[in-house]
TORMAR-968905 format. One record per residue (C-alpha): chain; residue number from 1; x, z, y. Coordinates in nm, 4 decimals. Example, Ala and Ser with C-alpha at 12.3 -4.5 7.8 and 13.67 -1.06 7.14 Angstrom:
2
+---+-----+----------+----------+----------+
| c |   k |     east |       up |    north |
+---+-----+----------+----------+----------+
| A |   1 |   1.2300 |   0.7800 |  -0.4500 |
| A |   2 |   1.3670 |   0.7140 |  -0.1060 |
+---+-----+----------+----------+----------+
END
This chain:
380
+---+-----+----------+----------+----------+
| c |   k |     east |       up |    north |
+---+-----+----------+----------+----------+
| A |   1 |   0.9308 |  -3.2828 |  -2.7079 |
| A |   2 |   1.0395 |  -3.5004 |  -2.9997 |
| A |   3 |   0.7921 |  -3.3364 |  -3.2335 |
| A |   4 |   0.4929 |  -3.3652 |  -2.9992 |
| A |   5 |   0.2408 |  -3.6377 |  -2.9397 |
| A |   6 |   0.4163 |  -3.7193 |  -2.6125 |
| A |   7 |   0.6968 |  -3.8833 |  -2.8105 |
| A |   8 |   0.4424 |  -4.1308 |  -2.9551 |
| A |   9 |   0.3261 |  -4.2718 |  -2.6227 |
| A |  10 |   0.4096 |  -4.6409 |  -2.5988 |
| A |  11 |   0.4291 |  -4.6851 |  -2.9762 |
| A |  12 |   0.2013 |  -4.9221 |  -3.1685 |
| A |  13 |   0.0172 |  -4.6229 |  -3.3125 |
| A |  14 |  -0.0530 |  -4.4822 |  -2.9676 |
| A |  15 |  -0.1737 |  -4.8195 |  -2.8416 |
| A |  16 |  -0.4233 |  -4.8543 |  -3.1255 |
| A |  17 |  -0.5494 |  -4.5027 |  -3.0643 |
| A |  18 |  -0.5677 |  -4.5789 |  -2.6917 |
| A |  19 |  -0.7983 |  -4.8759 |  -2.7520 |
| A |  20 |  -1.0319 |  -4.6671 |  -2.9668 |
| A |  21 |  -1.0319 |  -4.3753 |  -2.7273 |
| A |  22 |  -1.0747 |  -4.6002 |  -2.4249 |
| A |  23 |  -1.3945 |  -4.7432 |  -2.5701 |
| A |  24 |  -1.5304 |  -4.3948 |  -2.6348 |
| A |  25 |  -1.4214 |  -4.2596 |  -2.2992 |
| A |  26 |  -1.5761 |  -4.5492 |  -2.1094 |
| A |  27 |  -1.9171 |  -4.4131 |  -2.2095 |
| A |  28 |  -1.8184 |  -4.0702 |  -2.0803 |
| A |  29 |  -1.7000 |  -4.2226 |  -1.7539 |
| A |  30 |  -2.0271 |  -4.4029 |  -1.7077 |
| A |  31 |  -2.2206 |  -4.0811 |  -1.7591 |
| A |  32 |  -1.9990 |  -3.8097 |  -1.6161 |
| A |  33 |  -1.7091 |  -3.9293 |  -1.4022 |
| A |  34 |  -1.5627 |  -4.2020 |  -1.1839 |
| A |  35 |  -1.2327 |  -4.3815 |  -1.2345 |
| A |  36 |  -1.0294 |  -4.2696 |  -0.9341 |
| A |  37 |  -0.9673 |  -4.5605 |  -0.6971 |
| A |  38 |  -0.6999 |  -4.4006 |  -0.4813 |
| A |  39 |  -0.8993 |  -4.4755 |  -0.1671 |
| A |  40 |  -0.8876 |  -4.2146 |   0.1048 |
| A |  41 |  -1.2141 |  -4.0233 |   0.1355 |
| A |  42 |  -1.3788 |  -3.8844 |   0.4458 |
| A |  43 |  -1.2865 |  -3.5218 |   0.5154 |
| A |  44 |  -1.5243 |  -3.2701 |   0.3673 |
| A |  45 |  -1.6878 |  -2.9795 |   0.5418 |
| A |  46 |  -1.3926 |  -2.7483 |   0.4783 |
| A |  47 |  -1.0331 |  -2.7757 |   0.5888 |
| A |  48 |  -0.9211 |  -2.5030 |   0.3486 |
| A |  49 |  -1.0425 |  -2.3910 |   0.0072 |
| A |  50 |  -0.9240 |  -2.0768 |  -0.1734 |
| A |  51 |  -1.0306 |  -2.0373 |  -0.5364 |
| A |  52 |  -0.9613 |  -1.6996 |  -0.6976 |
| A |  53 |  -1.0008 |  -1.6636 |  -1.0739 |
| A |  54 |  -1.0092 |  -1.3283 |  -1.2481 |
| A |  55 |  -0.9193 |  -1.4282 |  -1.6013 |
| A |  56 |  -1.1523 |  -1.2497 |  -1.8441 |
| A |  57 |  -1.3382 |  -1.0796 |  -1.5584 |
| A |  58 |  -1.7018 |  -0.9939 |  -1.6160 |
| A |  59 |  -1.9352 |  -0.7976 |  -1.3911 |
| A |  60 |  -1.8721 |  -0.4802 |  -1.5899 |
| A |  61 |  -1.4951 |  -0.5040 |  -1.5377 |
| A |  62 |  -1.5641 |  -0.4805 |  -1.1659 |
| A |  63 |  -1.8262 |  -0.2051 |  -1.1953 |
| A |  64 |  -1.5825 |  -0.0055 |  -1.4108 |
| A |  65 |  -1.3088 |  -0.0584 |  -1.1522 |
| A |  66 |  -1.5421 |   0.0634 |  -0.8759 |
| A |  67 |  -1.6182 |   0.3762 |  -1.0777 |
| A |  68 |  -1.2517 |   0.4417 |  -1.1546 |
| A |  69 |  -1.1239 |   0.4074 |  -0.7980 |
| A |  70 |  -1.4324 |   0.5251 |  -0.6100 |
| A |  71 |  -1.4484 |   0.2020 |  -0.4105 |
| A |  72 |  -1.6855 |  -0.0852 |  -0.3597 |
| A |  73 |  -1.5328 |  -0.4095 |  -0.4835 |
| A |  74 |  -1.4425 |  -0.6447 |  -0.1999 |
| A |  75 |  -1.5746 |  -0.9277 |  -0.4165 |
| A |  76 |  -1.9242 |  -0.7848 |  -0.3772 |
| A |  77 |  -1.9121 |  -0.6333 |  -0.0280 |
| A |  78 |  -1.7314 |  -0.9138 |   0.1594 |
| A |  79 |  -1.8720 |  -1.2213 |  -0.0144 |
| A |  80 |  -2.1887 |  -1.3684 |   0.1364 |
| A |  81 |  -2.3474 |  -1.4699 |  -0.1941 |
| A |  82 |  -2.2951 |  -1.3527 |  -0.5517 |
| A |  83 |  -2.4297 |  -1.5590 |  -0.8390 |
| A |  84 |  -2.2930 |  -1.6352 |  -1.1822 |
| A |  85 |  -2.1015 |  -1.8962 |  -1.3800 |
| A |  86 |  -2.2025 |  -1.9941 |  -1.7335 |
| A |  87 |  -1.8816 |  -2.0307 |  -1.9317 |
| A |  88 |  -1.8554 |  -2.2465 |  -2.2396 |
| A |  89 |  -1.6381 |  -2.5339 |  -2.3576 |
| A |  90 |  -1.7275 |  -2.8716 |  -2.5063 |
| A |  91 |  -1.6407 |  -2.7399 |  -2.8516 |
| A |  92 |  -1.7836 |  -2.3871 |  -2.8527 |
| A |  93 |  -2.0271 |  -2.1549 |  -2.6834 |
| A |  94 |  -1.7373 |  -1.9145 |  -2.6217 |
| A |  95 |  -1.4576 |  -2.0813 |  -2.4299 |
| A |  96 |  -1.0883 |  -2.0050 |  -2.4335 |
| A |  97 |  -0.8847 |  -1.9900 |  -2.1116 |
| A |  98 |  -0.7578 |  -2.3467 |  -2.1453 |
| A |  99 |  -1.1012 |  -2.5063 |  -2.1596 |
| A | 100 |  -1.2396 |  -2.2503 |  -1.9162 |
| A | 101 |  -0.9608 |  -2.3262 |  -1.6702 |
| A | 102 |  -1.0122 |  -2.6998 |  -1.7147 |
| A | 103 |  -1.3818 |  -2.6679 |  -1.6289 |
| A | 104 |  -1.2910 |  -2.4847 |  -1.3074 |
| A | 105 |  -1.0035 |  -2.7191 |  -1.2224 |
| A | 106 |  -1.1332 |  -3.0595 |  -1.3283 |
| A | 107 |  -1.5123 |  -3.0491 |  -1.3334 |
| A | 108 |  -1.5367 |  -3.1277 |  -1.7034 |
| A | 109 |  -1.5744 |  -2.9147 |  -2.0126 |
| A | 110 |  -1.3160 |  -2.9882 |  -2.2772 |
| A | 111 |  -1.2089 |  -2.8712 |  -2.6216 |
| A | 112 |  -1.0778 |  -2.5175 |  -2.6613 |
| A | 113 |  -0.6996 |  -2.5267 |  -2.6369 |
| A | 114 |  -0.6819 |  -2.8418 |  -2.4232 |
| A | 115 |  -0.5784 |  -2.8521 |  -2.0565 |
| A | 116 |  -0.6783 |  -3.1051 |  -1.7932 |
| A | 117 |  -0.8025 |  -3.3687 |  -2.0369 |
| A | 118 |  -1.1394 |  -3.5114 |  -2.1400 |
| A | 119 |  -1.2626 |  -3.4077 |  -2.4860 |
| A | 120 |  -1.2976 |  -3.7768 |  -2.5782 |
| A | 121 |  -0.9283 |  -3.8352 |  -2.4963 |
| A | 122 |  -0.7730 |  -3.5004 |  -2.5707 |
| A | 123 |  -0.4236 |  -3.6517 |  -2.6016 |
| A | 124 |  -0.4499 |  -3.8116 |  -2.2583 |
| A | 125 |  -0.3595 |  -4.1500 |  -2.4022 |
| A | 126 |  -0.5778 |  -4.3521 |  -2.1646 |
| A | 127 |  -0.7159 |  -4.1164 |  -1.9002 |
| A | 128 |  -0.6755 |  -3.7576 |  -1.7844 |
| A | 129 |  -0.9110 |  -3.5523 |  -1.5678 |
| A | 130 |  -0.8012 |  -3.5135 |  -1.2064 |
| A | 131 |  -0.7677 |  -3.1479 |  -1.1077 |
| A | 132 |  -0.8506 |  -2.9933 |  -0.7712 |
| A | 133 |  -0.4849 |  -2.9756 |  -0.6659 |
| A | 134 |  -0.4519 |  -3.3488 |  -0.7208 |
| A | 135 |  -0.7805 |  -3.4114 |  -0.5406 |
| A | 136 |  -0.6673 |  -3.2020 |  -0.2434 |
| A | 137 |  -0.3364 |  -3.3895 |  -0.2326 |
| A | 138 |  -0.5259 |  -3.7197 |  -0.2183 |
| A | 139 |  -0.6865 |  -3.5886 |   0.1031 |
| A | 140 |  -0.3454 |  -3.4983 |   0.2480 |
| A | 141 |  -0.3832 |  -3.1255 |   0.1923 |
| A | 142 |  -0.1078 |  -2.8869 |   0.0893 |
| A | 143 |  -0.1618 |  -2.7155 |  -0.2454 |
| A | 144 |  -0.0607 |  -2.3912 |  -0.4124 |
| A | 145 |  -0.0956 |  -2.2187 |  -0.7495 |
| A | 146 |  -0.0417 |  -1.8422 |  -0.7688 |
| A | 147 |  -0.0798 |  -1.6310 |  -1.0825 |
| A | 148 |   0.0266 |  -1.3039 |  -1.2413 |
| A | 149 |   0.0717 |  -1.5001 |  -1.5652 |
| A | 150 |   0.3625 |  -1.7256 |  -1.6611 |
| A | 151 |   0.3537 |  -2.0588 |  -1.4801 |
| A | 152 |   0.2693 |  -2.2184 |  -1.8176 |
| A | 153 |  -0.0296 |  -1.9906 |  -1.8756 |
| A | 154 |  -0.3600 |  -2.1619 |  -1.9415 |
| A | 155 |  -0.5239 |  -2.1170 |  -1.6015 |
| A | 156 |  -0.2352 |  -2.2231 |  -1.3741 |
| A | 157 |  -0.1639 |  -2.5101 |  -1.6127 |
| A | 158 |  -0.5216 |  -2.6359 |  -1.5741 |
| A | 159 |  -0.4457 |  -2.6973 |  -1.2063 |
| A | 160 |  -0.1011 |  -2.8461 |  -1.2544 |
| A | 161 |  -0.0688 |  -3.0306 |  -1.5891 |
| A | 162 |  -0.2505 |  -3.2409 |  -1.8506 |
| A | 163 |  -0.1759 |  -3.1584 |  -2.2158 |
| A | 164 |  -0.3652 |  -3.1589 |  -2.5441 |
| A | 165 |  -0.2339 |  -2.8157 |  -2.6490 |
| A | 166 |  -0.1961 |  -2.5102 |  -2.4266 |
| A | 167 |   0.1076 |  -2.4045 |  -2.6329 |
| A | 168 |   0.3083 |  -2.7052 |  -2.5089 |
| A | 169 |   0.4778 |  -2.4776 |  -2.2553 |
| A | 170 |   0.7895 |  -2.6941 |  -2.2137 |
| A | 171 |   0.5810 |  -3.0041 |  -2.1401 |
| A | 172 |   0.3542 |  -2.8095 |  -1.9036 |
| A | 173 |   0.6546 |  -2.6802 |  -1.7116 |
| A | 174 |   0.8108 |  -3.0285 |  -1.7015 |
| A | 175 |   0.4940 |  -3.1748 |  -1.5533 |
| A | 176 |   0.4750 |  -2.8943 |  -1.2972 |
| A | 177 |   0.8349 |  -2.9426 |  -1.1873 |
| A | 178 |   0.8619 |  -3.3198 |  -1.2080 |
| A | 179 |   0.5116 |  -3.4575 |  -1.1520 |
| A | 180 |   0.2638 |  -3.2114 |  -1.0003 |
| A | 181 |   0.3296 |  -3.2642 |  -0.6280 |
| A | 182 |   0.2220 |  -2.9041 |  -0.5636 |
| A | 183 |   0.3843 |  -2.7281 |  -0.2665 |
| A | 184 |   0.4162 |  -2.3831 |  -0.4207 |
| A | 185 |   0.3843 |  -2.2468 |  -0.7728 |
| A | 186 |   0.4443 |  -1.8721 |  -0.7930 |
| A | 187 |   0.4175 |  -1.6970 |  -1.1278 |
| A | 188 |   0.5764 |  -1.4658 |  -1.3798 |
| A | 189 |   0.9027 |  -1.6004 |  -1.5172 |
| A | 190 |   0.8607 |  -1.7961 |  -1.8412 |
| A | 191 |   1.2377 |  -1.8432 |  -1.8726 |
| A | 192 |   1.2322 |  -2.2235 |  -1.8639 |
| A | 193 |   1.3004 |  -2.3136 |  -1.5009 |
| A | 194 |   1.6603 |  -2.3305 |  -1.3797 |
| A | 195 |   1.8004 |  -2.3662 |  -1.0283 |
| A | 196 |   1.9479 |  -2.7068 |  -1.1061 |
| A | 197 |   1.6228 |  -2.8410 |  -1.2488 |
| A | 198 |   1.4142 |  -2.7044 |  -0.9611 |
| A | 199 |   1.6550 |  -2.8294 |  -0.6950 |
| A | 200 |   1.6714 |  -3.1773 |  -0.8492 |
| A | 201 |   1.2983 |  -3.2173 |  -0.7831 |
| A | 202 |   1.2931 |  -3.0600 |  -0.4389 |
| A | 203 |   1.1990 |  -2.7026 |  -0.5209 |
| A | 204 |   1.3562 |  -2.3787 |  -0.4000 |
| A | 205 |   1.3587 |  -2.1412 |  -0.6968 |
| A | 206 |   1.2894 |  -1.7782 |  -0.6028 |
| A | 207 |   1.3258 |  -1.4852 |  -0.8407 |
| A | 208 |   1.3083 |  -1.1647 |  -0.6347 |
| A | 209 |   1.1688 |  -1.0030 |  -0.3221 |
| A | 210 |   1.4576 |  -1.0985 |  -0.0947 |
| A | 211 |   1.4422 |  -1.4666 |  -0.1905 |
| A | 212 |   1.0647 |  -1.4583 |  -0.1605 |
| A | 213 |   1.0771 |  -1.3045 |   0.1875 |
| A | 214 |   1.3301 |  -1.5666 |   0.2986 |
| A | 215 |   1.0975 |  -1.8599 |   0.2241 |
| A | 216 |   1.0053 |  -2.0604 |   0.5323 |
| A | 217 |   0.6982 |  -2.2666 |   0.6068 |
| A | 218 |   0.7362 |  -2.6218 |   0.4809 |
| A | 219 |   0.9768 |  -2.5163 |   0.2058 |
| A | 220 |   0.8606 |  -2.6240 |  -0.1396 |
| A | 221 |   0.9030 |  -2.3274 |  -0.3715 |
| A | 222 |   0.8769 |  -2.2295 |  -0.7358 |
| A | 223 |   0.8508 |  -1.8556 |  -0.7959 |
| A | 224 |   0.9607 |  -1.7200 |  -1.1325 |
| A | 225 |   0.9405 |  -1.3419 |  -1.1046 |
| A | 226 |   0.9976 |  -1.0579 |  -1.3481 |
| A | 227 |   0.7857 |  -0.7467 |  -1.3407 |
| A | 228 |   0.4148 |  -0.6725 |  -1.3506 |
| A | 229 |   0.2742 |  -0.8989 |  -1.0800 |
| A | 230 |  -0.0749 |  -0.7791 |  -1.1786 |
| A | 231 |  -0.0090 |  -0.4220 |  -1.0625 |
| A | 232 |   0.0174 |  -0.2794 |  -0.7111 |
| A | 233 |   0.3548 |  -0.1418 |  -0.8200 |
| A | 234 |   0.5227 |  -0.4215 |  -1.0156 |
| A | 235 |   0.7961 |  -0.1962 |  -1.1498 |
| A | 236 |   1.0562 |  -0.4595 |  -1.0635 |
| A | 237 |   1.2128 |  -0.6517 |  -0.7757 |
| A | 238 |   0.9138 |  -0.8786 |  -0.7327 |
| A | 239 |   0.5968 |  -0.9103 |  -0.5205 |
| A | 240 |   0.2519 |  -0.8278 |  -0.6540 |
| A | 241 |  -0.0492 |  -1.0589 |  -0.6646 |
| A | 242 |  -0.1963 |  -0.9589 |  -0.3287 |
| A | 243 |   0.1417 |  -1.0028 |  -0.1569 |
| A | 244 |   0.1797 |  -1.3439 |  -0.3190 |
| A | 245 |  -0.1686 |  -1.4389 |  -0.1997 |
| A | 246 |  -0.1069 |  -1.3323 |   0.1589 |
| A | 247 |   0.2193 |  -1.5241 |   0.1875 |
| A | 248 |   0.0814 |  -1.8307 |   0.0096 |
| A | 249 |  -0.1937 |  -1.8580 |   0.2714 |
| A | 250 |   0.0646 |  -1.8180 |   0.5478 |
| A | 251 |   0.2872 |  -2.0865 |   0.3921 |
| A | 252 |   0.0034 |  -2.3371 |   0.3583 |
| A | 253 |  -0.2240 |  -2.2887 |   0.6561 |
| A | 254 |  -0.0307 |  -2.4813 |   0.9225 |
| A | 255 |  -0.0973 |  -2.8193 |   0.7641 |
| A | 256 |  -0.3279 |  -3.0179 |   0.9933 |
| A | 257 |  -0.5203 |  -3.1479 |   0.6915 |
| A | 258 |  -0.5633 |  -2.8016 |   0.5424 |
| A | 259 |  -0.4880 |  -2.6653 |   0.1971 |
| A | 260 |  -0.6211 |  -2.5834 |  -0.1467 |
| A | 261 |  -0.4988 |  -2.2615 |  -0.3099 |
| A | 262 |  -0.5758 |  -2.1263 |  -0.6584 |
| A | 263 |  -0.4994 |  -1.7591 |  -0.7267 |
| A | 264 |  -0.5323 |  -1.6104 |  -1.0758 |
| A | 265 |  -0.5383 |  -1.2483 |  -1.1810 |
| A | 266 |  -0.4480 |  -1.3058 |  -1.5448 |
| A | 267 |  -0.4186 |  -0.9544 |  -1.6771 |
| A | 268 |  -0.7816 |  -0.8492 |  -1.6623 |
| A | 269 |  -0.7997 |  -1.0718 |  -1.9685 |
| A | 270 |  -0.4705 |  -0.9724 |  -2.1287 |
| A | 271 |  -0.5379 |  -0.5995 |  -2.1131 |
| A | 272 |  -0.8957 |  -0.6500 |  -2.2294 |
| A | 273 |  -0.7734 |  -0.8268 |  -2.5427 |
| A | 274 |  -0.5947 |  -0.4991 |  -2.6159 |
| A | 275 |  -0.9044 |  -0.2979 |  -2.5127 |
| A | 276 |  -0.6737 |  -0.1171 |  -2.2726 |
| A | 277 |  -0.8660 |   0.0151 |  -1.9697 |
| A | 278 |  -0.5643 |   0.2131 |  -1.8474 |
| A | 279 |  -0.3964 |  -0.1150 |  -1.7516 |
| A | 280 |  -0.7014 |  -0.3391 |  -1.7122 |
| A | 281 |  -0.8436 |  -0.1319 |  -1.4285 |
| A | 282 |  -0.5372 |  -0.1545 |  -1.1993 |
| A | 283 |  -0.5153 |  -0.5261 |  -1.2731 |
| A | 284 |  -0.8796 |  -0.5658 |  -1.1636 |
| A | 285 |  -0.8069 |  -0.3567 |  -0.8551 |
| A | 286 |  -0.5054 |  -0.5666 |  -0.7599 |
| A | 287 |  -0.7022 |  -0.8881 |  -0.8081 |
| A | 288 |  -0.9752 |  -0.7487 |  -0.5834 |
| A | 289 |  -0.7087 |  -0.6787 |  -0.3196 |
| A | 290 |  -0.6009 |  -1.0426 |  -0.3396 |
| A | 291 |  -0.9664 |  -1.1396 |  -0.2903 |
| A | 292 |  -0.9843 |  -0.9126 |   0.0154 |
| A | 293 |  -0.6921 |  -1.0951 |   0.1756 |
| A | 294 |  -0.8533 |  -1.4347 |   0.1175 |
| A | 295 |  -1.1916 |  -1.3149 |   0.2439 |
| A | 296 |  -1.0408 |  -1.1587 |   0.5564 |
| A | 297 |  -0.8607 |  -1.4850 |   0.6301 |
| A | 298 |  -1.1830 |  -1.6849 |   0.5934 |
| A | 299 |  -1.3795 |  -1.4379 |   0.8062 |
| A | 300 |  -1.1547 |  -1.5174 |   1.1021 |
| A | 301 |  -1.2229 |  -1.8926 |   1.0740 |
| A | 302 |  -1.5086 |  -2.1368 |   1.0342 |
| A | 303 |  -1.3281 |  -2.3963 |   0.8230 |
| A | 304 |  -1.2443 |  -2.2087 |   0.5023 |
| A | 305 |  -1.4376 |  -2.1782 |   0.1773 |
| A | 306 |  -1.3577 |  -1.8906 |  -0.0596 |
| A | 307 |  -1.4789 |  -1.9068 |  -0.4198 |
| A | 308 |  -1.4231 |  -1.6141 |  -0.6583 |
| A | 309 |  -1.5078 |  -1.6390 |  -1.0261 |
| A | 310 |  -1.3762 |  -1.6070 |  -1.3822 |
| A | 311 |  -1.3045 |  -1.8480 |  -1.6648 |
| A | 312 |  -1.4836 |  -1.6216 |  -1.9171 |
| A | 313 |  -1.5431 |  -1.2561 |  -1.9966 |
| A | 314 |  -1.3163 |  -1.0652 |  -2.2351 |
| A | 315 |  -1.4076 |  -0.7480 |  -2.4207 |
| A | 316 |  -1.7895 |  -0.7571 |  -2.4123 |
| A | 317 |  -1.7808 |  -0.4447 |  -2.1963 |
| A | 318 |  -2.1045 |  -0.2466 |  -2.1906 |
| A | 319 |  -2.2395 |   0.0309 |  -1.9706 |
| A | 320 |  -2.3374 |   0.3261 |  -2.1886 |
| A | 321 |  -2.6301 |   0.5631 |  -2.1393 |
| A | 322 |  -2.3958 |   0.8367 |  -2.0154 |
| A | 323 |  -2.2643 |   0.6103 |  -1.7359 |
| A | 324 |  -1.9367 |   0.5308 |  -1.9068 |
| A | 325 |  -1.8065 |   0.1847 |  -1.9928 |
| A | 326 |  -1.6931 |   0.0714 |  -2.3351 |
| A | 327 |  -1.5170 |  -0.2244 |  -2.4919 |
| A | 328 |  -1.7092 |  -0.3777 |  -2.7803 |
| A | 329 |  -1.4620 |  -0.6522 |  -2.8656 |
| A | 330 |  -1.1037 |  -0.7619 |  -2.8252 |
| A | 331 |  -1.2083 |  -1.1241 |  -2.7815 |
| A | 332 |  -1.3865 |  -1.3456 |  -2.5329 |
| A | 333 |  -1.7620 |  -1.3335 |  -2.4972 |
| A | 334 |  -2.0098 |  -1.5884 |  -2.3674 |
| A | 335 |  -2.1731 |  -1.3767 |  -2.0984 |
| A | 336 |  -2.2251 |  -1.5015 |  -1.7448 |
| A | 337 |  -1.9354 |  -1.4101 |  -1.5139 |
| A | 338 |  -1.9370 |  -1.3450 |  -1.1379 |
| A | 339 |  -1.9378 |  -1.6294 |  -0.8852 |
| A | 340 |  -1.8906 |  -1.5014 |  -0.5301 |
| A | 341 |  -1.8880 |  -1.7275 |  -0.2239 |
| A | 342 |  -1.7816 |  -1.6933 |   0.1374 |
| A | 343 |  -1.8235 |  -1.9689 |   0.3940 |
| A | 344 |  -2.1135 |  -2.1685 |   0.2490 |
| A | 345 |  -2.4890 |  -2.1198 |   0.2526 |
| A | 346 |  -2.5608 |  -2.3772 |  -0.0176 |
| A | 347 |  -2.2850 |  -2.3367 |  -0.2790 |
| A | 348 |  -2.4765 |  -2.0763 |  -0.4780 |
| A | 349 |  -2.7521 |  -1.8292 |  -0.3962 |
| A | 350 |  -2.7680 |  -1.4618 |  -0.4883 |
| A | 351 |  -2.8472 |  -1.4321 |  -0.8565 |
| A | 352 |  -2.8225 |  -1.8077 |  -0.9232 |
| A | 353 |  -2.6315 |  -1.9116 |  -1.2356 |
| A | 354 |  -2.4554 |  -2.2492 |  -1.2583 |
| A | 355 |  -2.2327 |  -2.4124 |  -1.5191 |
| A | 356 |  -1.8589 |  -2.3487 |  -1.4906 |
| A | 357 |  -1.7861 |  -2.7201 |  -1.4458 |
| A | 358 |  -2.0318 |  -2.7284 |  -1.1559 |
| A | 359 |  -1.8114 |  -2.4798 |  -0.9672 |
| A | 360 |  -1.5295 |  -2.7320 |  -0.9361 |
| A | 361 |  -1.7705 |  -3.0171 |  -0.8637 |
| A | 362 |  -1.9046 |  -2.8241 |  -0.5637 |
| A | 363 |  -1.5520 |  -2.7419 |  -0.4482 |
| A | 364 |  -1.4646 |  -3.1107 |  -0.4739 |
| A | 365 |  -1.7647 |  -3.2011 |  -0.2582 |
| A | 366 |  -1.6604 |  -2.9352 |  -0.0059 |
| A | 367 |  -1.3263 |  -3.1162 |   0.0253 |
| A | 368 |  -1.4793 |  -3.4623 |   0.0603 |
| A | 369 |  -1.5812 |  -3.6001 |  -0.2797 |
| A | 370 |  -1.9182 |  -3.7723 |  -0.2768 |
| A | 371 |  -2.2027 |  -3.6078 |  -0.4718 |
| A | 372 |  -2.1980 |  -3.6931 |  -0.8421 |
| A | 373 |  -1.8495 |  -3.8511 |  -0.8284 |
| A | 374 |  -1.6268 |  -3.5652 |  -0.9455 |
| A | 375 |  -1.4839 |  -3.5386 |  -1.2109 |
| A | 376 |  -1.2487 |  -3.8282 |  -1.1517 |
| A | 377 |  -1.0626 |  -3.9941 |  -1.4384 |
| A | 378 |  -0.7033 |  -4.0991 |  -1.3737 |
| A | 379 |  -0.5323 |  -4.3719 |  -1.5758 |
| A | 380 |  -0.2216 |  -4.2720 |  -1.7627 |
+---+-----+----------+----------+----------+
END
């Protein structure tokens, strides 16, 4: 990373910038967040939390999927409450996935393109924003990140790294491997992780169905799979998103302190950028199957919160007078996205709309954070 800002940390230039940023950020901390003390908090109301994010998923993506497959979406039929999340970043009304993911992971809105950092300290010189995986770890919980995207995609990176630029894929992957403390990261293969590197930091690297099936509980694992994880049939020797979700829950749920799991269906967004319903619809269907698995698991227990939402909508899909659906854009929009809840009567009510950053704040409180404390700032 010789050409990145990371190479400047510790230099005189970085120290001067740190002083200036620290003064600015201190105001933000006073208003919006608490410097994390490292003290153990009381357990929250929920042993387990599963957050599922349909990247780019608006209500009309799901209604279109229901029409296509002749089914009722599990997100609507199995969730107890369905409200909405208002998605925007600190720099724009329309968020990108990096800032949208950061709001859902860290409880703060940040600049488009940035991951896991405060907008006042986008380079993370002085502080970074604690994400929900790190918060869960501070409570002794196991943690997992599952996605159909590359491990260095914007949404999984929001829960596992802190960088000023979402394109810093090498630095994101380094932080995931060397610093994240996460118990499992399963994703599409970005070509950066090697067996030697993974093993050096205590990971088992898995690349295919046989290696995936052989994983045992308590084994720390990094999945780097080829194939279309977003589809029921991946077209390769790899599991799909719902299979990944089911096994991730099984791998994490024996911890006496519980777990936090984030699952992302990334390709609702990717196919919507191409205005490609032929592939978007099966990706929405497969994500809904992953949601079904999480909701079924929670329905058998009284200690698990399931939250289903999106980082933003992509495509500005509309319902036409003839009952058909249509893309009106190949970009993100600022419309309210679904927020479905199982396991809580006071997270959100039917039809209620809350800010995207409030979603993660309420998850943090469910795990034990005191009201109005999260987001936490962590010193670099």
